[in-house]
N, C-alpha and C positions, 0 to 999 in steps of 0.2 A: 812566814809570819807565825808567831807562837801565841798560845793563850797566855794571858798575863799570869805570872806566878807559876807557870808550868813549862815543861819543855815539850809539850804536845803541840804539833803543828795544827793550825786552823785548817779545816776542810770546808769547802763549799758544799752545802747541802742543796737538794732540789729546791727547797723553799727560799734559798738565798740567791738563786741565779738571776732573777729579775724581781725587784721588790716594788711595792706600791709607793714609790718615792715622789710621784708627780705632785702630790699635794704638799709635800714638804720642801723639796729643793727647787721647784720651778714656779712657785706661786707668783713671783714677781713678773713672770712672763705671761700670765693669764690675762685674757681680755676677750670679751665676747663680740666686740665691734670690729667688723672688717671695714665698715664704712660709717663715717659720722653723718649726722643729719644733713650737713651741707653738701655732701657728695652728690654728684649728678646721677640720676637713674631711678629706677623703680625700687623703692626700699622694701625689703622683705625680711622675714625671720625664718630660720630653719630650726625646727625642734624635733627631738627624737630621743631614742634610748639606745644604749649599747647593751646587747643581750647575748648570753652564751647559748650553746646549742640546745639547752633545756628551756630556754625562754626566761632564765633568771637574769635580773639586771646586774651589770658589772659596775660596782660603785667606785672603782679607783682607776678608771681609764682616762686617757687624755685624747681629745679629738682636736686635730690641727687641720685647718683649712687654708687653701691658697686659691686665688682666683683672679681673673681679669676684671677690669672695671666695666661699666656699662657700654663703653666704646670698644671693648675687646682689646684693651692694652693692659699689660702686666706692669706692676711697679718694678722698676729696674734702676740700678745706679746710673745708667746712661740715658734714661728717659728724662724729658724735661721736668723740672721741679714742680711746675704748675700743671702737670698732666691732669690731675684729678684731685683738686683740693678736698680734704677730708676722707680720702680713700687710702687705706693701709695696705690692702691686698691679702692680708692673712689674719688669722685669729687662732688662739689656743684656748680651749675650754675643757675643764675637768668635768667628769660626770659626777652627779650627785649620788647620795646614798641609794637612790632609786634607779641609778644608771642613766639618768636623763642629762641631756645637754641642750644648749640653745645658743645660737649666734645670730647677729643682725648684720645685714649687708645690703648691697644692691644686686639686682639680677645681673649676672655677667653678660657681656656681649659675646658675639661669635669671634673666635680666633682662628688664624690660619692652621690648616692641617698639614702635617708632613707630606710632602709630595704634591701639594696643591689642594685647592678646595678650601672649605671652611668647616670647622667643627661646630657642633651645636653648643649653645651656652651650657657650661658645666662648672662645677667646683671640685677641685682636687682635695681629697681627704686622706689623712694619715691617722691611724689609730695606734696609740701606744698603751700597753697595759702589762700587768704582771703575767709572766709566763711567755710573753712574746720576745724573742731575742731580736727580731726585726719588726719594724712597724708594718701594719697591714695597710695597703694603699688601695683606694677605690675612688669613685667619682659620684657626684650627685648631678643628675639631669633633672629637667623640669617637665612635668606632665603636660603643661600648656604650651609646649614648644614644638611647632611643626618641623623644625630642622632636625629633630631627633631621627627622623626617617632616613636622613642622608649622612648621619655622623658615622665615620669609618670605624671609630673605636666601639661605639654602641652596636654597630652591625656585626662586629666580630663576636659578640656575646650571644649565646643561644637565645632564641626568642623567648623560650620558657623562663629564662633567668633575668631578662632585661628589667623587669619590674623591680628587682632589688636595688637598682641604681636610680630609680625615678622617685623624686619627691612630689607629693601631691598636696594641693591646697587644702587646708582644714575647712570643713564645712562651715560656711558662713563667714570665713575670713580668707579672702583671696590672696592676701599678702603674707600669710603664715603658712609655710610648707612643712609637712610632716614627713620624716624619713628616719627609719631605724637602721642600725648596724647590727646584723646578726652574725656572730663569729663562726658558727658551724651548724651543721644539721641540714635538714631538707630545705629550709628557707634561708640558707647562708647567703649573705651579701656577696656579690662578685668582687673578688680582689684581684689586683694586677701585679705581676712581677715586673720590676724595672731594673 
């Protein structure tokens, strides 16, 4: 490819490897509701911020979430159509200028673990942003969930770092959970390789 009107080739610069295109090209895919009001289960909201290693908000990230419904079933093409009316199973929300995000859902049920047993209720999270060539993948667990103690994925995380995966109810609002995504540094959220 050449610059218009010259014979110089275009070169990719560091600032062009991954751009803040989420607010431009993907806007039609945004939606903060994983579950509509008619969906079965305990309705909750998750609120937080995406922060860099210095604690500075990231204003142009995209947070994508996937989860099972309150009965521990994922939305799937082979699942019955009436499996969970009003339950989408996923949402995509851009961060604001202050790096904040919010989505509404139902607390997920437990799902089978590979090799047997059950996983604690959790939400899968992918973070897309400038400078990341691959999305960062993590999970949200819930502080009020006793089954966290037996979740095989959570148990593989060093005890000192597990709190980075746990959403906590906001004071005085039991159905609003707070959870931040810290991209690097001493309080970095635990991310998983898949």
